All heavy atoms as an XYZ file, in Angstrom:
868
protein
N     111.401     85.470     82.140
C     110.432     85.510     83.213
C     110.591     86.869     83.922
O     111.661     87.175     84.429
C     110.670     84.362     84.178
C     109.867     84.516     85.431
S     109.831     83.119     86.581
C     111.493     82.574     86.689
N     109.546     87.675     84.002
C     109.618     88.959     84.705
C     109.722     88.755     86.229
O     109.234     87.769     86.761
C     108.321     89.656     84.352
C     107.602     88.786     83.382
C     108.286     87.464     83.350
N     110.327     89.736     86.868
C     110.424     89.732     88.329
C     109.857     91.047     88.849
O     110.178     92.106     88.325
C     111.875     89.580     88.808
C     111.981     89.744     90.314
C     112.444     88.224     88.370
N     109.002     90.985     89.862
C     108.535     92.181     90.546
C     109.294     92.260     91.861
O     109.153     91.373     92.709
C     107.027     92.109     90.817
C     106.217     92.668     89.674
O     106.601     93.662     89.089
N     105.101     92.036     89.383
N     110.101     93.303     92.026
C     110.815     93.491     93.279
C     109.903     94.203     94.246
O     109.186     95.135     93.883
C     112.113     94.258     93.036
C     113.082     93.446     92.202
C     113.187     93.659     90.835
C     113.827     92.435     92.777
C     114.044     92.893     90.064
C     114.686     91.655     92.017
C     114.789     91.891     90.663
O     115.638     91.126     89.909
N     109.944     93.777     95.505
C     108.947     94.190     96.493
C     108.757     95.696     96.624
O     107.641     96.177     96.628
C     109.260     93.563     97.860
C     108.248     93.963     98.916
C     106.937     93.594     98.771
C     108.618     94.704    100.011
C     105.971     93.972     99.706
C     107.685     95.087    100.956
C     106.359     94.711    100.787
O     105.419     95.079    101.701
N     109.800     96.471     96.735
C     109.647     97.915     96.961
C     109.822     98.721     95.671
O     110.381     99.806     95.697
C     110.648     98.389     98.032
C     110.183     97.990     99.411
O     109.000     98.063     99.723
N     111.114     97.584    100.246
N     109.344     98.189     94.575
C     109.424     98.925     93.320
C     108.055     98.860     92.626
O     107.147     98.191     93.098
C     110.530     98.365     92.421
O     110.219     97.033     92.050
N     107.970     99.535     91.511
C     106.717     99.524     90.741
C     106.382     98.108     90.302
O     107.256     97.399     89.784
C     106.862    100.444     89.508
O     107.211    101.743     89.949
C     105.575    100.491     88.719
N     105.146     97.714     90.491
C     104.722     96.388     90.071
C     104.218     96.430     88.653
O     103.329     97.207     88.328
C     103.641     95.868     91.020
C     104.117     95.672     92.439
C     103.020     95.160     93.352
O     101.999     94.666     92.933
N     103.254     95.279     94.650
N     104.805     95.613     87.800
C     104.394     95.524     86.403
C     104.139     94.040     86.118
O     104.970     93.192     86.400
C     105.497     96.051     85.451
C     105.071     95.885     84.008
C     105.833     97.496     85.784
N     102.972     93.761     85.583
C     102.570     92.368     85.329
C     102.377     92.150     83.836
O     101.762     92.977     83.166
C     101.274     92.047     86.070
C     101.447     92.077     87.563
C     101.319     93.261     88.277
C     101.804     90.930     88.249
C     101.532     93.303     89.651
C     102.006     90.954     89.621
C     101.854     92.141     90.304
O     102.086     92.176     91.671
N     102.892     91.031     83.312
C     102.684     90.736     81.897
C     101.195     90.475     81.625
O     100.441     90.132     82.535
C     103.530     89.478     81.666
C     103.764     88.890     82.995
C     103.654     89.998     84.000
N     100.828     90.636     80.386
C      99.419     90.459     79.984
C      98.858     89.108     80.384
O      97.684     88.986     80.698
C      99.353     90.628     78.459
C      98.028     91.081     77.959
C      98.091     91.415     76.482
O      98.604     92.502     76.151
O      97.647     90.554     75.702
N      99.671     88.059     80.429
C      99.200     86.714     80.728
C      99.043     86.439     82.221
O      98.491     85.428     82.620
C     100.122     85.667     80.106
C     101.576     85.868     80.440
C     102.504     86.470     79.651
C     102.261     85.508     81.651
N     103.725     86.487     80.284
C     103.607     85.898     81.517
C     101.871     84.867     82.813
C     104.565     85.687     82.484
C     102.822     84.665     83.812
C     104.153     85.070     83.639
N      99.504     87.356     83.070
C      99.476     87.125     84.519
C      98.050     87.101     85.063
O      97.197     87.884     84.636
C     100.268     88.231     85.230
O     100.192     88.035     86.634
N      97.828     86.240     86.009
C      96.523     86.174     86.699
C      96.554     86.979     87.992
O      95.623     86.913     88.776
C      96.176     84.703     86.977
C      95.957     83.946     85.683
C      95.696     82.465     85.891
O      95.655     82.010     87.058
O      95.558     81.752     84.885
N      97.631     87.725     88.215
C      97.787     88.580     89.388
C      97.854     90.036     88.943
O      98.334     90.325     87.856
C      99.067     88.230     90.150
C      99.275     86.769     90.508
C     100.606     86.584     91.195
C      98.152     86.277     91.370
N      97.417     90.949     89.822
C      97.497     92.360     89.461
C      98.162     93.214     90.553
O      98.436     94.381     90.316
C      96.091     92.906     89.167
O      95.272     92.841     90.317
N      98.399     92.646     91.735
C      99.010     93.409     92.818
C      99.318     92.437     93.948
O      98.634     91.431     94.126
C      98.025     94.481     93.304
C      98.571     95.360     94.387
N      99.541     96.319     94.164
C      98.263     95.444     95.694
C      99.806     96.938     95.296
N      99.041     96.433     96.243
N     100.348     92.755     94.747
C     100.622     91.960     95.944
C     101.351     92.831     96.957
O     101.816     93.930     96.649
C     101.467     90.710     95.627
C     102.943     91.020     95.522
C     103.788     90.800     96.595
C     103.487     91.563     94.352
C     105.147     91.087     96.505
C     104.832     91.861     94.272
C     105.669     91.630     95.329
O     106.985     91.929     95.245
N     101.436     92.362     98.184
C     102.166     93.050     99.203
C     102.356     92.164    100.416
O     101.861     91.027    100.462
N     103.086     92.679    101.397
C     103.336     91.942    102.631
C     102.899     92.838    103.786
O     103.312     94.001    103.866
C     104.838     91.578    102.792
C     105.296     90.727    101.601
C     105.086     90.862    104.114
C     106.808     90.530    101.533
N     102.069     92.310    104.643
C     101.615     93.048    105.838
C     102.320     92.521    107.064
O     102.392     91.304    107.258
C     100.101     92.900    106.044
C      99.305     93.807    105.144
O      99.780     94.860    104.739
N      98.080     93.401    104.843
N     102.814     93.421    107.888
C     103.387     93.102    109.192
C     102.426     93.724    110.217
O     102.323     94.944    110.292
C     104.799     93.689    109.344
C     105.756     93.119    108.352
N     106.564     92.056    108.639
C     106.032     93.466    107.074
C     107.298     91.763    107.585
N     106.996     92.612    106.621
N     101.734     92.883    110.951
C     100.667     93.367    111.843
C     100.962     93.003    113.286
O     101.469     91.925    113.585
C      99.339     92.730    111.405
C      98.952     93.009    109.943
C      97.926     92.021    109.458
C      98.446     94.430    109.826
N     100.630     93.915    114.171
C     100.869     93.730    115.609
C      99.616     93.217    116.299
O      98.511     93.403    115.791
C     101.295     95.052    116.245
C     102.595     95.606    115.692
C     103.020     96.821    116.465
C     104.271     97.463    115.908
N     105.338     96.628    115.506
N      99.794     92.594    117.457
C      98.671     92.110    118.246
C      97.720     93.296    118.514
O      98.154     94.389    118.873
C      99.148     91.525    119.604
C      97.975     91.203    120.506
C     100.006     90.292    119.361
N      96.439     93.056    118.300
C      95.436     94.090    118.500
C      95.144     94.919    117.267
O      94.151     95.655    117.245
N      95.971     94.799    116.217
C      95.671     95.521    114.984
C      94.327     95.049    114.427
O      94.006     93.833    114.512
C      96.758     95.302    113.931
C      97.977     96.166    114.134
O      97.968     97.033    115.045
O      98.965     95.975    113.400
N      93.586     95.962    113.878
C      92.281     95.645    113.277
C      92.290     96.168    111.846
O      92.567     97.342    111.609
C      91.135     96.282    114.065
C      91.088     95.688    115.480
C      89.807     96.095    113.345
C      90.097     96.377    116.405
N      91.990     95.290    110.912
C      91.761     95.687    109.535
C      90.255     95.795    109.374
O      89.552     94.798    109.501
C      92.355     94.656    108.547
C      92.046     95.040    107.122
C      93.867     94.509    108.773
N      89.779     97.014    109.184
C      88.339     97.253    109.127
C      87.669     96.500    107.971
O      88.302     96.179    106.970
C      88.070     98.750    108.932
C      88.493     99.597    110.099
C      88.196    101.070    109.819
O      87.406    101.431    108.964
N      88.842    101.946    110.570
N      86.368     96.266    108.122
C      85.571     95.611    107.097
C      85.675     96.422    105.806
O      85.391     97.632    105.783
C      84.113     95.515    107.556
C      83.203     94.596    106.774
C      83.667     93.134    106.881
C      81.786     94.731    107.288
N      86.105     95.773    104.734
C      86.302     96.439    103.450
C      86.181     95.424    102.323
O      86.014     94.239    102.576
C      87.692     97.106    103.395
C      88.817     96.122    103.425
N      89.230     95.478    104.575
C      89.587     95.636    102.419
C      90.219     94.667    104.301
N      90.455     94.733    102.991
N      86.272     95.907    101.099
C      86.246     95.007     99.941
C      87.239     95.515     98.897
O      87.881     96.553     99.085
C      84.838     94.912     99.342
C      84.338     96.189     98.673
C      84.437     96.349     97.300
C      83.768     97.215     99.415
C      84.005     97.513     96.677
C      83.316     98.382     98.803
C      83.442     98.515     97.428
O      83.010     99.668     96.819
N      87.390     94.744     97.813
C      88.302     95.112     96.723
C      87.610     94.924     95.387
O      86.636     94.187     95.272
C      89.576     94.244     96.753
C      90.332     94.364     98.029
N      91.132     95.443     98.326
C      90.400     93.544     99.110
C      91.681     95.285     99.529
N      91.239     94.138    100.018
N      88.194     95.558     94.383
C      87.685     95.403     93.007
C      88.223     94.150     92.308
O      87.914     93.906     91.154
C      88.049     96.641     92.172
C      87.119     97.832     92.443
O      86.059     97.634     93.058
O      87.491     98.948     92.056
N      89.066     93.387     92.995
C      89.601     92.122     92.463
C      89.476     91.062     93.542
O      89.333     91.373     94.736
C      91.063     92.297     92.073
N      89.505     89.790     93.160
C      89.596     88.721     94.158
C      90.879     88.958     94.942
O      91.882     89.425     94.394
C      89.661     87.357     93.485
C      88.414     87.038     92.688
O      87.330     87.547     92.971
N      88.554     86.208     91.667
N      90.866     88.624     96.247
C      92.047     88.788     97.062
C      92.357     87.500     97.801
O      91.463     86.798     98.246
C      91.868     89.924     98.083
C      93.158     90.178     98.856
C      93.006     91.222     99.933
O      91.948     91.282    100.600
O      93.957     91.979    100.144
N      93.649     87.208     97.915
C      94.128     86.005     98.596
C      95.130     86.419     99.650
O      96.056     87.178     99.362
C      94.802     85.068     97.577
C      93.938     84.814     96.371
C      94.040     85.639     95.255
C      92.993     83.788     96.358
C      93.233     85.441     94.153
C      92.200     83.586     95.259
C      92.302     84.398     94.157
O      91.498     84.215     93.070
N      94.937     85.955    100.894
C      95.918     86.168    101.964
C      96.597     84.840    102.224
O      95.928     83.810    102.383
C      95.258     86.571    103.267
C      94.477     87.825    103.317
C      94.410     88.833    102.394
C      93.587     88.203    104.369
N      93.574     89.819    102.827
C      93.036     89.448    104.034
C      93.211     87.604    105.566
C      92.137     90.111    104.851
C      92.329     88.263    106.385
C      91.799     89.515    106.030
N      97.909     84.851    102.358
C      98.664     83.687    102.810
C      99.321     84.101    104.128
O     100.100     85.045    104.170
C      99.710     83.235    101.782
C      99.024     82.902    100.462
C     100.513     82.047    102.326
C      99.968     82.683     99.309
N      98.970     83.381    105.191
C      99.489     83.713    106.516
C     100.842     83.022    106.683
O     100.937     81.809    106.655
C      98.515     83.274    107.636
C      97.083     83.789    107.335
C      99.021     83.730    109.000
C      96.959     85.266    107.080
N     101.874     83.821    106.848
C     103.238     83.293    107.004
C     103.502     82.962    108.482
O     104.018     81.905    108.812
C     104.286     84.308    106.497
C     103.999     84.720    105.044
C     105.711     83.759    106.670
C     103.954     83.574    104.049
N     103.127     83.887    109.358
C     103.303     83.664    110.793
C     102.236     84.462    111.532
O     101.666     85.408    111.020
C     104.705     84.078    111.256
O     104.898     85.467    111.032
N     101.972     84.058    112.766
C     100.989     84.747    113.603
C      99.600     84.165    113.471
O      99.376     83.199    112.748
N      98.681     84.801    114.191
C      97.294     84.310    114.229
C      96.343     85.465    114.278
O      96.681     86.571    114.695
C      97.069     83.400    115.440
C      97.933     82.161    115.417
C      97.503     81.108    116.411
N      98.305     79.915    116.174
C      98.080     79.013    115.224
N      97.046     79.162    114.441
N      98.857     77.974    115.084
N      95.104     85.186    113.865
C      94.073     86.205    113.921
C      92.710     85.612    113.681
O      92.554     84.407    113.452
N      91.727     86.480    113.746
C      90.347     86.122    113.473
C      89.903     86.951    112.276
O      89.941     88.173    112.324
C      89.436     86.426    114.681
O      89.944     85.738    115.819
C      88.007     86.001    114.420
N      89.527     86.268    111.196
C      89.077     87.011    110.016
C      87.619     86.724    109.756
O      87.094     85.658    110.115
C      89.934     86.662    108.798
S      89.577     85.101    108.025
N      86.978     87.693    109.154
C      85.606     87.540    108.689
C      85.644     87.760    107.191
O      86.244     88.734    106.718
C      84.673     88.563    109.354
O      84.710     88.342    110.763
C      83.266     88.427    108.864
N      85.056     86.853    106.454
C      84.965     86.990    105.009
C      83.650     86.392    104.551
O      83.278     85.302    105.013
C      86.174     86.374    104.282
O      86.047     86.596    102.875
C      86.351     84.915    104.560
N      82.956     87.133    103.721
C      81.663     86.691    103.200
C      80.694     86.331    104.309
O      79.882     85.418    104.183
C      81.869     85.550    102.215
C      82.774     85.929    101.050
C      83.152     84.787    100.150
O      82.341     83.855     99.992
O      84.265     84.816     99.614
N      80.795     87.024    105.453
C      79.864     86.813    106.560
C      80.228     85.695    107.501
O      79.567     85.496    108.521
N      81.285     84.934    107.206
C      81.710     83.846    108.088
C      82.997     84.235    108.804
O      83.810     84.976    108.264
C      81.942     82.556    107.290
C      80.655     82.009    106.681
O      79.622     82.016    107.366
O      80.702     81.581    105.519
N      83.181     83.708    110.018
C      84.363     84.039    110.840
C      85.242     82.811    110.960
O      84.758     81.697    111.169
C      83.920     84.537    112.221
O      83.102     85.700    112.037
C      85.102     84.892    113.104
N      86.570     83.031    110.851
C      87.549     81.942    110.887
C      88.732     82.340    111.773
O      89.150     83.505    111.774
C      88.085     81.666    109.489
C      87.039     81.336    108.470
C      86.464     82.347    107.702
C      86.624     80.030    108.268
C      85.492     82.051    106.753
C      85.663     79.723    107.305
C      85.094     80.738    106.558
O      84.150     80.442    105.629
N      89.295     81.374    112.479
C      90.578     81.523    113.164
C      91.634     81.100    112.150
O      91.556     80.023    111.576
C      90.633     80.640    114.408
C      89.608     80.984    115.470
C      89.740     82.403    116.001
O      90.873     82.850    116.208
O      88.702     83.068    116.167
N      92.630     81.977    111.915
C      93.640     81.673    110.910
C      95.042     81.754    111.503
O      95.255     82.440    112.498
C      93.524     82.641    109.709
C      93.631     84.122    110.154
C      92.218     82.390    108.947
C      93.673     85.107    109.000
N      95.953     80.994    110.902
C      97.314     80.950    111.380
C      98.272     80.542    110.268
O      97.899     80.478    109.095
N      99.537     80.256    110.631
C     100.578     79.971    109.640
C     100.167     78.899    108.632
O      99.639     77.846    109.012
C     101.749     79.476    110.506
C     101.517     80.101    111.843
C     100.032     80.127    112.001
N     100.387     79.210    107.367
C     100.093     78.284    106.287
C      98.669     78.375    105.762
O      98.365     77.825    104.699
N      97.792     79.081    106.472
C      96.409     79.211    106.015
C      96.326     80.215    104.876
O      97.122     81.142    104.771
C      95.480     79.661    107.151
C      95.315     78.596    108.221
O      95.612     77.412    107.954
O      94.899     78.964    109.334
N      95.327     80.009    104.025
C      95.054     80.949    102.920
C      93.607     81.369    103.014
O      92.720     80.528    103.147
C      95.324     80.299    101.577
C      95.005     81.202    100.399
S      95.212     80.355     98.823
C      96.531     81.315     98.137
N      93.361     82.668    102.968
C      92.021     83.231    102.959
C      91.731     83.695    101.530
O      92.519     84.428    100.952
C      91.891     84.421    103.950
C      90.480     84.995    103.906
C      92.261     83.971    105.354
N      90.606     83.239    100.981
C      90.242     83.586     99.600
C      88.957     84.399     99.647
O      87.938     83.924    100.162
C      90.006     82.318     98.786
C      91.205     81.375     98.664
C      91.214     80.380     99.812
C      91.178     80.649     97.362
N      88.998     85.612     99.139
C      87.841     86.481     99.185
C      87.522     86.976     97.780
O      88.383     87.501     97.086
C      88.082     87.697    100.112
O      88.421     87.214    101.410
C      86.849     88.556    100.209
N      86.267     86.758     97.397
C      85.799     87.116     96.054
C      85.660     88.639     95.908
O      85.303     89.321     96.862
C      84.426     86.454     95.822
C      83.892     86.590     94.433
C      82.635     85.748     94.249
C      81.534     86.290     95.125
N      80.242     85.656     94.911
N      85.944     89.118     94.723
C      85.801     90.541     94.406
C      84.452     91.055     94.899
O      83.425     90.442     94.671
C      85.926     90.741     92.894
C      85.673     92.169     92.462
C      85.798     92.344     90.996
N      84.727     91.609     90.323
C      84.727     91.336     89.025
N      85.716     91.690     88.264
N      83.722     90.699     88.495
N      84.493     92.185     95.629
C      83.274     92.821     96.107
C      82.757     92.321     97.440
O      81.886     92.939     98.052
N      83.269     91.180     97.926
C      82.828     90.647     99.220
C      83.633     91.309    100.341
O      84.857     91.443    100.249
C      83.002     89.120     99.301
C      81.911     88.387     98.547
O      80.891     89.026     98.186
O      82.057     87.179     98.316
N      82.944     91.668    101.409
C      83.601     92.346    102.524
C      84.367     91.351    103.392
O      83.932     90.207    103.567
C      82.560     93.084    103.364
C      81.960     94.263    102.657
C      80.963     94.992    103.529
O      79.946     94.374    103.878
O      81.241     96.149    103.859
N      85.474     91.820    103.950
C      86.272     91.007    104.858
C      87.021     91.916    105.832
O      87.192     93.100    105.575
C      87.251     90.116    104.065
C      88.083     90.854    103.085
N      87.570     91.341    101.883
C      89.381     91.209    103.093
C      88.538     91.948    101.227
N      89.658     91.894    101.936
N      87.422     91.322    106.966
C      88.121     92.084    108.004
C      89.042     91.120    108.768
O      88.990     89.906    108.568
C      87.121     92.725    108.968
O      86.392     91.732    109.653
N      89.870     91.703    109.661
C      90.828     90.893    110.416
C      91.104     91.534    111.768
O      91.234     92.767    111.849
C      92.147     90.802    109.628
C      93.339     90.145    110.315
C      93.075     88.645    110.517
C      94.612     90.363    109.505
N      91.184     90.720    112.808
C      91.660     91.120    114.120
C      92.878     90.253    114.407
O      92.794     89.014    114.377
C      90.585     90.921    115.212
C      91.151     91.254    116.582
C      89.345     91.771    114.914
N      94.006     90.873    114.683
C      95.254     90.154    114.905
C      95.374     89.775    116.380
O      95.305     90.636    117.257
C      96.463     91.016    114.460
C      97.769     90.280    114.717
C      96.332     91.392    112.993
N      95.573     88.474    116.650
C      95.683     87.974    118.025
C      97.102     87.551    118.368
O      97.404     87.343    119.548
C      94.703     86.806    118.261
O      94.986     85.768    117.310
C      93.256     87.264    118.114
N      97.969     87.405    117.369
C      99.380     87.080    117.561
C     100.129     87.765    116.421
O      99.705     87.649    115.253
C      99.584     85.569    117.511
C     100.992     85.092    117.698
C     101.101     83.576    117.573
O     100.425     82.872    118.349
O     101.815     83.114    116.670
N     101.191     88.483    116.717
C     101.928     89.243    115.688
C     101.971     88.447    114.376
O     102.321     87.270    114.374
C     103.336     89.562    116.181
C     104.028     90.553    115.292
C     105.280     91.135    115.950
O     105.303     91.272    117.189
O     106.196     91.444    115.183
N     101.612     89.121    113.277
C     101.363     88.406    112.033
C     102.143     88.989    110.862
O     102.319     90.213    110.751
C      99.862     88.483    111.704
C      99.442     87.780    110.420
S      97.663     87.959    110.082
C      96.982     86.817    111.274
N     102.601     88.094    109.998
C     103.126     88.442    108.689
C     102.246     87.710    107.689
O     102.057     86.498    107.789
C     104.598     88.038    108.509
C     105.071     88.300    107.079
C     105.477     88.752    109.524
N     101.684     88.466    106.746
C     100.808     87.868    105.739
C     101.093     88.480    104.389
O     101.345     89.677    104.260
C      99.350     88.116    106.112
N     101.083     87.641    103.370
C     101.204     88.084    101.979
C      99.806     88.199    101.423
O      98.960     87.315    101.644
C     102.031     87.070    101.143
C     102.019     87.455     99.678
C     103.431     86.955    101.686
N      99.519     89.322    100.752
C      98.207     89.435    100.086
C      98.451     89.577     98.589
O      99.433     90.154     98.134
C      97.402     90.594    100.641
C      98.003     91.958    100.433
C      97.722     92.692     99.284
C      98.868     92.527    101.358
C      98.265     93.946     99.074
C      99.415     93.766    101.170
C      99.129     94.486    100.018
O      99.679     95.709     99.814
N      97.537     88.988     97.833
C      97.637     88.955     96.371
C      96.285     89.308     95.795
O      95.264     88.771     96.235
C      98.063     87.556     95.900
C      99.410     87.151     96.533
C      98.119     87.484     94.377
C      99.706     85.672     96.416
N      96.272     90.200     94.821
C      95.032     90.498     94.066
C      95.027     89.658     92.799
O      96.048     89.563     92.099
C      95.007     91.949     93.638
C      94.690     92.988     94.679
C      94.762     92.732     96.048
C      94.330     94.270     94.292
C      94.490     93.717     96.977
C      94.055     95.262     95.222
C      94.143     94.972     96.568
O      93.859     95.947     97.478
N      93.859     89.137     92.476
C      93.675     88.464     91.205
C      93.573     89.489     90.079
O      93.945     90.661     90.235
N      93.046     89.078     88.959
C      92.907     89.937     87.794
C      92.027     91.144     88.149
O      90.938     90.998     88.681
C      92.327     89.160     86.608
C      93.292     88.035     86.222
C      92.024     90.071     85.434
C      92.739     87.044     85.244
N      92.526     92.325     87.836
C      91.799     93.567     88.111
C      90.965     93.907     86.889
O      91.485     93.972     85.779
C      92.779     94.688     88.409
C      92.149     95.986     88.820
S      91.364     95.943     90.451
C      92.765     95.825     91.550
N      89.661     94.132     87.077
C      88.832     94.516     85.935
C      89.195     95.917     85.462
O      89.773     96.711     86.203
C      87.418     94.490     86.491
C      87.567     94.697     87.947
C      88.891     94.075     88.319
N      88.851     96.219     84.224
C      89.073     97.569     83.662
C      88.500     98.593     84.605
O      87.367     98.472     85.077
C      88.375     97.656     82.312
C      88.503     98.991     81.646
C      89.574     99.004     80.581
O      89.989     97.924     80.149
O      89.981    100.103     80.210
N      89.297     99.599     84.980
C      88.856    100.647     85.884
C      88.884    100.267     87.348
O      88.480    101.039     88.207
N      89.382     99.045     87.665
C      89.439     98.580     89.048
C      90.416     99.404     89.874
O      91.377     99.993     89.338
N      90.197     99.427     91.184
C      91.001    100.221     92.111
C      91.756     99.321     93.063
O      91.199     98.347     93.569
C      90.082    101.153     92.898
C      89.284    102.106     91.984
C      88.065    102.630     92.659
N      87.089    101.564     92.853
C      85.923    101.704     93.500
N      85.609    102.873     94.031
N      85.087    100.701     93.620
N      92.989     99.676     93.367
C      93.800     98.961     94.349
C      93.562     99.627     95.707
O      93.462    100.836     95.809
C      95.286     99.045     93.976
C      96.159     98.482     95.101
C      95.553     98.282     92.682
N      93.475     98.815     96.746
C      93.350     99.354     98.108
C      92.012     99.012     98.744
O      91.157     98.374     98.134
N      91.874     99.426    100.000
C      90.657     99.153    100.766
C      89.522    100.015    100.209
O      89.666    101.229    100.024
C      90.821     99.537    102.222
C      91.802     98.699    103.026
C      92.050     99.012    104.332
C      92.471     97.608    102.473
C      92.949     98.276    105.116
C      93.358     96.879    103.220
C      93.602     97.206    104.529
O      94.464     96.465    105.273
N      88.385     99.401     99.973
C      87.168    100.094     99.553
C      86.094     99.802    100.583
O      86.044     98.711    101.141
C      86.728     99.617     98.159
C      87.788     99.790     97.055
C      87.331     99.095     95.782
C      88.074    101.262     96.819
N      85.234    100.776    100.836
C      84.235    100.661    101.896
C      82.831    100.826    101.336
O      82.573    101.777    100.572
C      84.498    101.700    103.004
C      85.869    101.508    103.612
C      86.957    102.256    103.187
C      86.072    100.581    104.627
C      88.208    102.085    103.734
C      87.323    100.404    105.187
C      88.395    101.168    104.737
N      81.937     99.885    101.710
C      80.529     99.953    101.291
C      79.938    101.274    101.706
O      80.196    101.770    102.808
C      79.713     98.790    101.874
C      80.162     97.430    101.423
C      79.569     97.070    100.093
C      80.031     95.645     99.735
N      79.657     95.240     98.428
N      79.154    101.870    100.838
C      78.500    103.131    101.124
C      79.388    104.337    100.914
O      78.914    105.468    100.915
N      80.691    104.113    100.732
C      81.629    105.230    100.501
C      82.233    105.116     99.112
O      82.252    106.080     98.343
C      82.767    105.224    101.562
C      83.803    106.279    101.250
C      82.192    105.408    102.950
N      82.727    103.921     98.776
C      83.455    103.709     97.512
C      82.656    102.959     96.471
O      83.198    102.618     95.412
C      84.756    102.948     97.797
C      85.693    103.754     98.680
O      86.049    104.869     98.276
O      86.054    103.263     99.770
N      81.381    102.687     96.738
C      80.557    101.963     95.770
C      80.469    102.752     94.472
O      80.317    103.974     94.496
C      79.134    101.735     96.306
C      79.138    100.925     97.607
O      80.090    100.178     97.848
O      78.162    101.061     98.363
N      80.595    102.051     93.356
C      80.454    102.687     92.058
C      78.956    102.747     91.749
O      78.229    101.776     91.891
C      81.182    101.895     90.964
C      80.952    102.513     89.596
C      82.673    101.809     91.290
N      78.500    103.908     91.376
C      77.070    104.074     91.110
C      76.798    104.047     89.631
O      77.545    104.360     88.820
C      76.609    105.402     91.695
C      76.898    105.444     93.178
C      75.988    106.428     93.854
C      76.309    106.649     95.288
N      76.520    105.824     96.252
């Protein structure tokens, strides 16, 4: 069984349904701007609270909640209580990009 250590290069076996992950430590008042990804993204809230928007709907989120956002759908976050969240990318399509992408800037033409 392969192991990905947090602060090292992430390598995923061919059979994996994941392509990237990380841990965010966010302070009260932090804002994650409206953005999208080239893969489905999943947030698991470990601690803290916030207000997220995904696919045009707004939700109050907290410990134990999971936010599921489809590839290409925009989402954002406003942190209302210091937060630790794990984020996971699903399968990345060929040529897909890791990181925040912004409509009108990073759209593939």
